[in-house]
Each structure stands twice: as structure tokens, then as C-alpha cells.
C-alpha positions as CSV (number, residue, x, y, z in Angstrom):
1,X,5.4,22.2,4.2
2,X,5.8,21.1,7.9
3,X,8.8,20.3,10.1
4,X,8.8,16.6,9.0
5,X,9.2,17.6,5.4
6,X,12.5,19.3,6.4
7,X,13.9,17.0,9.0
8,X,12.5,13.7,7.7
9,X,10.9,10.9,9.6
10,X,12.1,9.1,12.7
11,X,13.8,6.1,11.1
12,X,16.4,3.4,11.2
13,X,18.7,3.7,8.1
14,X,20.6,6.2,6.0
15,X,17.9,7.5,3.7
16,X,14.3,8.7,4.1
17,X,13.4,7.8,0.6
18,X,15.4,4.6,0.2
19,X,15.0,3.2,3.7
20,X,12.1,4.8,5.6
21,X,9.9,5.1,2.5
22,X,10.8,1.6,1.5
23,X,9.8,0.2,4.9
24,X,6.5,2.1,4.6
25,X,5.9,0.5,1.2
26,X,6.3,-2.9,2.6
27,X,4.2,-2.1,5.6
28,X,1.3,-0.7,3.5
29,X,1.5,-3.7,1.1
30,X,1.2,-6.1,4.1
31,X,-1.9,-4.1,5.3
32,X,-3.5,-4.3,1.9
33,X,-3.0,-8.0,1.7
34,X,-4.5,-8.3,5.2
35,X,-1.8,-10.5,6.8
36,X,1.9,-11.4,6.5
37,X,2.6,-13.0,3.1
38,X,4.2,-16.4,2.8
39,X,6.1,-15.4,-0.4
40,X,7.2,-12.0,-1.7
41,X,8.7,-11.1,-5.1
42,X,10.2,-7.7,-4.8
43,X,11.2,-5.9,-8.1
44,X,13.2,-2.7,-7.7
45,X,13.3,0.0,-10.4
46,X,15.5,3.0,-11.1
47,X,17.4,4.4,-8.1
48,X,15.9,1.7,-5.9
49,X,17.7,-0.9,-8.1
50,X,20.9,1.1,-8.5
51,X,21.6,2.1,-4.9
52,X,19.0,0.2,-2.9
53,X,21.3,-2.4,-1.5
54,X,23.7,0.2,-0.1
55,X,20.8,2.1,1.5
56,X,19.1,-1.0,2.8
57,X,16.0,-0.6,0.6
58,X,15.7,-4.4,0.2
59,X,15.9,-5.0,3.9
60,X,13.5,-2.1,4.6
61,X,10.8,-3.5,2.3
62,X,11.1,-6.9,3.8
63,X,10.9,-5.4,7.3
64,X,7.7,-3.6,6.4
65,X,6.2,-6.9,5.1
66,X,7.0,-8.3,8.5
67,X,5.1,-5.5,10.2
68,X,8.0,-3.3,11.2
69,X,7.7,0.5,11.1
70,X,10.5,2.8,9.7
71,X,11.9,3.3,13.2
72,X,12.2,-0.4,14.1
73,X,15.7,-1.3,15.2
74,X,15.3,-4.7,13.7
75,X,15.2,-3.5,10.1
76,X,18.9,-4.4,9.5
77,X,18.0,-8.0,10.6
78,X,14.9,-8.3,8.4
79,X,16.3,-11.1,6.2
80,X,17.0,-13.2,9.2
81,X,13.6,-12.4,10.7
82,X,11.9,-13.3,7.4
83,X,13.5,-16.7,7.4
84,X,12.4,-17.2,11.0
85,X,8.9,-16.2,10.2
86,X,8.7,-18.5,7.1
87,X,8.6,-15.6,4.6
88,X,10.3,-16.5,1.3
89,X,11.7,-13.5,-0.5
90,X,12.9,-13.0,-4.0
91,X,14.5,-9.6,-4.9
92,X,15.5,-8.5,-8.3
93,X,15.6,-5.4,-10.6
94,X,13.0,-4.3,-13.1
95,X,12.9,-1.6,-15.8
96,X,9.6,0.3,-15.7
97,X,8.5,2.8,-18.3
98,X,7.7,6.3,-17.1
99,X,7.9,5.3,-13.4
100,X,9.3,7.3,-10.5
101,X,12.9,6.3,-9.9
102,X,12.2,5.0,-6.4
103,X,9.6,2.5,-7.4
104,X,9.0,-1.1,-6.3
105,X,6.6,-3.7,-7.5
106,X,5.6,-6.3,-4.8
107,X,3.9,-9.5,-5.7
108,X,2.7,-11.1,-2.5
109,X,1.3,-14.6,-2.0
110,X,-0.5,-15.6,1.2
111,X,-0.5,-19.1,2.8
112,X,-3.9,-19.8,1.3
113,X,-2.9,-18.7,-2.2
114,X,-4.4,-15.2,-2.1
115,X,-2.2,-12.9,-4.2
116,X,-1.7,-9.1,-4.3
117,X,0.4,-7.1,-6.7
118,X,1.3,-3.5,-5.5
119,X,3.3,-0.9,-7.3
120,X,4.5,1.9,-5.0
121,X,7.0,4.8,-5.1
122,X,8.9,6.5,-2.3
123,X,8.7,10.3,-2.8
124,X,11.1,11.5,-0.1
125,X,10.8,12.3,3.5
126,X,9.3,8.9,4.2
127,X,6.3,9.7,2.1
128,X,5.0,7.1,-0.4
129,X,2.4,6.8,-3.2
130,X,0.6,3.6,-4.1
131,X,0.5,3.6,-7.9
132,X,-1.6,0.5,-8.6
133,X,-3.1,-2.6,-7.0
134,X,-3.4,-5.8,-9.1
135,X,-2.8,-3.8,-12.2
136,X,-5.6,-1.3,-11.5
137,X,-4.5,2.3,-11.2
138,X,-4.7,3.9,-7.8
139,X,-2.9,7.0,-6.3
140,X,-2.9,7.4,-2.5
141,X,-0.5,7.7,0.4
142,X,-2.1,5.8,3.2
143,X,-1.9,8.9,5.5
144,X,-5.7,8.9,5.9
145,X,-8.1,6.0,6.5
146,X,-8.5,4.8,2.9
147,X,-11.0,2.6,1.1
148,X,-10.0,0.8,-2.1
149,X,-13.2,-0.6,-3.6
150,X,-13.2,-2.8,-6.7
151,X,-16.7,-2.7,-8.3
152,X,-18.6,-3.3,-11.4
153,X,-18.8,-0.2,-13.6
154,X,-22.5,0.5,-13.5
155,X,-24.7,3.6,-12.8
156,X,-25.4,4.6,-9.2
157,X,-22.7,2.7,-7.4
158,X,-20.6,5.7,-6.5
159,X,-23.7,7.4,-5.1
160,X,-24.5,4.3,-3.0
161,X,-21.1,4.1,-1.5
162,X,-20.9,7.8,-0.7
163,X,-24.4,7.7,0.8
164,X,-23.5,4.7,2.9
165,X,-20.5,6.6,4.3
166,X,-22.6,9.7,4.9
167,X,-25.2,7.8,6.9
168,X,-22.6,6.5,9.2
169,X,-20.9,9.9,9.8
170,X,-17.8,9.4,7.6
171,X,-16.6,12.5,5.7
172,X,-14.9,11.9,2.4
173,X,-11.6,13.9,2.1
174,X,-10.8,12.7,-1.5
175,X,-12.3,10.4,-4.0
176,X,-10.6,9.0,-7.1
177,X,-12.3,6.8,-9.8
178,X,-10.6,4.5,-12.2
179,X,-11.9,1.8,-14.7
180,X,-10.3,-0.6,-17.1
181,X,-13.1,-0.1,-19.7
182,X,-16.7,1.0,-19.9
183,X,-18.9,-1.5,-18.3
184,X,-16.0,-3.5,-16.9
185,X,-14.3,-3.2,-13.5
186,X,-13.7,0.0,-11.7
187,X,-11.8,1.1,-8.6
188,X,-12.8,3.8,-6.1
189,X,-10.1,5.1,-3.9
190,X,-11.7,7.1,-1.0
191,X,-9.8,8.8,1.7
192,X,-11.8,9.7,4.8
193,X,-11.3,12.1,7.7
194,X,-12.4,9.5,10.3
195,X,-11.7,5.8,10.9
196,X,-14.4,3.5,9.6
197,X,-16.2,1.0,11.8
198,X,-16.5,-2.7,10.9
199,X,-20.2,-2.2,10.4
200,X,-19.6,0.5,7.8
201,X,-17.1,-1.8,5.9
202,X,-19.6,-4.7,6.0
203,X,-22.4,-2.5,4.7
204,X,-20.2,-1.3,1.8
205,X,-19.1,-4.9,1.0
206,X,-22.8,-6.0,0.8
207,X,-23.7,-3.3,-1.8
208,X,-24.7,-4.6,-5.2
209,X,-21.8,-4.4,-7.6
210,X,-19.0,-4.3,-5.0
211,X,-16.5,-7.0,-5.8
212,X,-14.0,-6.4,-3.1
213,X,-13.4,-3.7,-0.4
214,X,-10.0,-3.2,1.1
215,X,-9.6,-0.9,4.1
216,X,-6.3,0.7,5.0
217,X,-5.8,2.5,8.3
218,X,-2.2,2.6,9.4
219,X,-3.1,3.8,12.9
220,X,-4.9,0.6,13.7
221,X,-3.4,-2.8,14.6
């Protein structure tokens, strides 16, 4: 435990879980999409649904989608800023089975029709966990540079990805593997100790069997 676990994050809003964590969920979802969405459907579960309006959870998630950090003073104005930016927002409640009480499901649509569905939970102290991306299981926080690789479930591809990272001096901190079925689609979630270069990301994307590679580094613009 460090001092930030005790004091909580620097933030705008009354709650580290319902406000700061919610803003971080929106911010990470925007990063995963790759740009600001044109439309966002935000489904709030559990405590997020019950007390989120009073804690500004809805405004915080929208603020994150607009690129605001948890300490941005414009978070209370996020609905207005969304209208000005052309971001259409629909917010409602959802009842999820066996989900953390502070969970949101974000369905994002870009201007060119690209969609992304993210389920994420706020764990307290501003910390979050991404639970799934487009229905595929994933468990990561975004604290480290993170690769989310969707690939064909075939022999050797994990070794190819790890070798590609090693050749370029990237050290793997954690690796998680998920698949929908044998021989179907798989997901690798790889957290690295160092930021990854564009050349490294391009090399991974060109590997045989890689369908899509998403890179998340919250310290980069």
C-alpha cells in the first residue's frame, strides 16, 4: 500500500471510486477506441446506477471520453462540453450478473462507424479494472504500457509476440491469455515495463495470425 491508496487521487468530485475512477474509465475507453467517439451508450450497474448521479459518475465518464483526467476542473461541465464537441450520449442502468458494484459498460461508436464495447469497474482510490473488450475477457488496469492483441488461436503465436518484444528491448511485466474456444479467437493482454515504439507495434501487427493490436499508454498523448 502506498500513500495514494490512503489519501486517494488528485481529483475533481466527491468520490475516488464514483468520480475519479469513473473519469479514468472513460479516459481509458477513449484511448482504446483511438479517438473521441461520436456516440456513447453508457450503462451503469450496481452502486454506479444507484448513487452515480449524486456523485457525478455520469459526468465523470463523459468527461473521460472527452479526454479529461480526474483532476480536470471541467468535469462538472462535461455534458455541455460533449454537446459542443458533437458527442451524443445515452446513459441508463443495467443489471449485470456477478459484476463489481461499480461497473460500467460503454458502447462507443466513432464517426466512421468503428465500434468498441468496454466493461470496466472502479475499485476505489481512483483505480480501475478493464473487464472485457468487445465481449472478450481482459483484466488490466492501464497503469503500465499495455498491449491488447486479438489473434487466431494457433500454435506459436504467443512465442512470436514475446520474441518480437524481446528483440526490441521490451520486458513483459504480466501476460494474460484468453480465448473464446479452441481454434477460435484469442486475446493476449501484455503489460510491459517500457513504452513501446511505433516500429514495435507495427511489427506485432504484421505477425501472421494477429487480427488487431491495441496499445494503451496513458502517459502518452
